[in-house]
C-alpha positions in Angstrom: -62.3 26.8 -50.1 -62.6 26.5 -53.8 -60.5 25.6 -56.7 -60.8 26.7 -60.3 -59.5 25.9 -63.8 -59.7 27.6 -67.1 -59.3 26.3 -70.7 -58.1 28.5 -73.5 -59.6 26.2 -76.1 -63.2 26.6 -75.0 -62.8 29.5 -72.6 -64.5 27.7 -69.7 -64.2 28.3 -66.0 -64.9 25.7 -63.4 -65.0 25.7 -59.6 -65.3 23.0 -57.0 -64.5 23.0 -53.3 -60.8 22.4 -52.7 -61.7 19.5 -50.4 -63.8 17.8 -53.1 -60.9 15.6 -54.3 -60.0 14.7 -50.7 -63.6 13.8 -49.9 -64.1 11.8 -53.1 -61.0 9.7 -52.5 -60.8 9.6 -48.7 -64.4 9.0 -47.7 -64.9 5.7 -49.6 -61.6 4.4 -48.2 -62.8 5.3 -44.7 -66.2 3.6 -45.2 -64.5 0.5 -46.6 -62.1 0.3 -43.7 -65.0 0.6 -41.2 -66.9 -2.1 -43.1 -63.9 -4.4 -43.0 -63.6 -3.9 -39.2 -67.4 -4.5 -38.8 -67.1 -7.9 -40.5 -64.6 -9.3 -38.0 -65.3 -7.2 -34.9 -67.0 -8.9 -31.9 -70.6 -7.7 -31.2 -69.7 -5.7 -28.1 -67.7 -3.3 -30.3 -71.0 -2.1 -32.0 -69.0 -1.9 -35.2 -72.1 -2.1 -37.5 -73.6 0.9 -35.7 -70.3 2.8 -36.3 -70.4 1.7 -40.0 -73.9 3.1 -40.4 -72.9 6.4 -38.7 -69.7 6.8 -40.7 -71.4 5.9 -44.0 -74.2 8.4 -43.4 -71.8 11.2 -42.3 -69.4 10.6 -45.2 -72.2 10.7 -47.8 -73.7 13.9 -46.4 -70.2 15.5 -46.3 -69.6 14.6 -49.9 -73.0 15.7 -51.1 -72.6 19.1 -49.4 -69.0 19.8 -50.1 -67.7 17.4 -52.8 -70.6 17.3 -55.3 -71.3 21.1 -55.9 -69.7 22.7 -58.9 -69.9 25.8 -61.0 -69.1 25.9 -64.8 -69.1 29.1 -66.8 -68.7 29.2 -70.6 -69.2 32.0 -73.1 -73.0 31.8 -73.1 -74.2 30.3 -69.8 -73.4 29.4 -66.2 -74.2 26.0 -64.7 -74.6 25.9 -60.9 -74.7 22.4 -59.4 -75.7 22.3 -55.7 -76.5 19.2 -53.6 -80.3 19.1 -54.5 -80.6 21.3 -57.6 -78.8 22.1 -60.8 -79.4 25.3 -62.8 -78.2 26.3 -66.3 -78.6 30.0 -66.8 -77.9 31.9 -70.0 -75.6 34.8 -69.1 -78.0 37.5 -70.2 -80.7 36.1 -67.9 -78.5 37.1 -64.9 -79.8 40.4 -63.5 -77.5 40.8 -60.6 -74.4 39.1 -59.0 -73.7 39.4 -55.3 -70.5 38.3 -53.6 -68.7 38.5 -50.3 -69.3 35.5 -48.1 -71.5 33.9 -50.7 -71.8 33.9 -54.5 -75.4 34.6 -55.3 -77.2 35.2 -58.7 -80.4 37.1 -59.2 -82.1 35.9 -62.3 -84.5 37.5 -64.8 -87.4 35.5 -63.5 -86.8 37.0 -60.0 -85.4 33.7 -58.6 -82.2 33.6 -56.5 -79.4 31.0 -56.9 -76.6 30.7 -54.4 -73.6 28.6 -55.6 -72.4 26.2 -52.8 -69.1 25.5 -54.7 -68.0 29.1 -54.3 -67.5 30.8 -50.9 -66.1 33.9 -49.4 -63.2 32.1 -47.8 -60.4 33.8 -49.6 -59.9 36.5 -47.0 -59.7 34.1 -44.1 -57.1 32.0 -46.0 -55.0 35.1 -46.7 -55.1 36.1 -43.1 -53.8 32.6 -42.1 -51.0 32.8 -44.7 -50.0 36.3 -43.5 -49.9 35.1 -39.9 -47.9 32.0 -40.9 -45.4 34.0 -42.8 -45.0 36.4 -39.9 -44.1 33.6 -37.6 -41.6 31.8 -40.0 -38.7 33.4 -38.2 -39.7 31.9 -34.9 -41.4 35.0 -33.4 -44.9 35.6 -32.3 -47.2 38.0 -34.1 -46.2 41.2 -32.4 -48.9 43.5 -33.7 -51.8 43.7 -36.2 -49.5 44.7 -39.0 -47.9 41.3 -39.0 -51.1 39.7 -40.1 -52.8 42.6 -41.9 -54.5 41.6 -45.1 -53.4 43.5 -48.2 -55.8 46.3 -49.3 -56.6 44.6 -52.5 -57.6 41.3 -50.9 -60.9 39.8 -52.0 -62.8 36.7 -51.2 -63.1 33.8 -53.7 -66.7 34.7 -54.2 -65.8 38.3 -55.1 -63.2 37.1 -57.6 -65.6 34.9 -59.3 -68.3 37.6 -59.3 -65.8 39.9 -61.1 -65.1 37.3 -63.8 -68.8 36.5 -64.3 -69.6 40.2 -64.7 -67.0 40.3 -67.5 -68.5 37.2 -69.1 -72.0 38.7 -69.0 -70.8 42.0 -70.4 -69.0 40.2 -73.3 -71.6 37.5 -73.9 -73.1 37.4 -77.4 -76.8 38.2 -78.0 -77.5 34.5 -78.3 -76.7 34.1 -74.5 -80.4 34.3 -73.8 -83.2 31.7 -73.4 -84.9 29.6 -70.8 -83.4 29.0 -67.4 -83.2 25.3 -66.9 -83.7 23.8 -63.4 -83.1 20.1 -62.6 -83.6 18.3 -59.4 -80.7 16.0 -58.6 -82.9 12.9 -58.0 -79.8 10.6 -57.9 -78.4 12.5 -55.0 -81.7 12.6 -53.2 -82.3 8.8 -53.7 -78.8 8.0 -52.5 -79.3 10.2 -49.4 -82.6 8.4 -48.5 -80.9 5.0 -48.9 -78.0 6.1 -46.7 -80.4 7.3 -44.0 -82.3 4.0 -44.1 -79.0 2.2 -43.8 -78.1 4.3 -40.8 -81.5 3.7 -39.1 -81.1 0.0 -39.8 -77.6 -0.1 -38.3 -78.6 1.5 -35.0 -81.9 -0.5 -34.6 -81.1 -4.0 -35.9 -77.5 -4.4 -34.7 -76.6 -4.3 -31.0 
């Protein structure tokens, strides 16, 4: 799921996964707890192996779901995925696809899919409708109890609509080079975590 914010002062839109805050706070606490246990646990617990596994899994979860972000201002969109970040002037966007994914086709024929925006909105509404239908203590009796409203749209579709409006209203200056940047920090940290995991399962019993 995704969350968004807007600012009237600079007319910016931002989106990150709704679980990003939970992952950013919770995963380091989990890793720290396992580390503390590993320091005092007897060897037969294989706690250091568990520490390596939890650390690797936590980092990968954060890199995939906690790090990605999308920022849109009046002239450009910035898409930050796990391995790459793009900054694209709005008039360099040739097409916007939505549904289960939020995908941009660019003027240089490249394709960018934003990991921070998904098509999960419809599934969330279905769950809410079902939950509301059972508040009175009865089971869902027929499809109408959990039917999604006609105007329901996914998060990706909602963001696509907003971006199309931004592109339409963007000034002529919203053109220029498409900037691509490899997230070397994330890649280096991922390699380090994998090395830690391999060391934990080979060095420690």
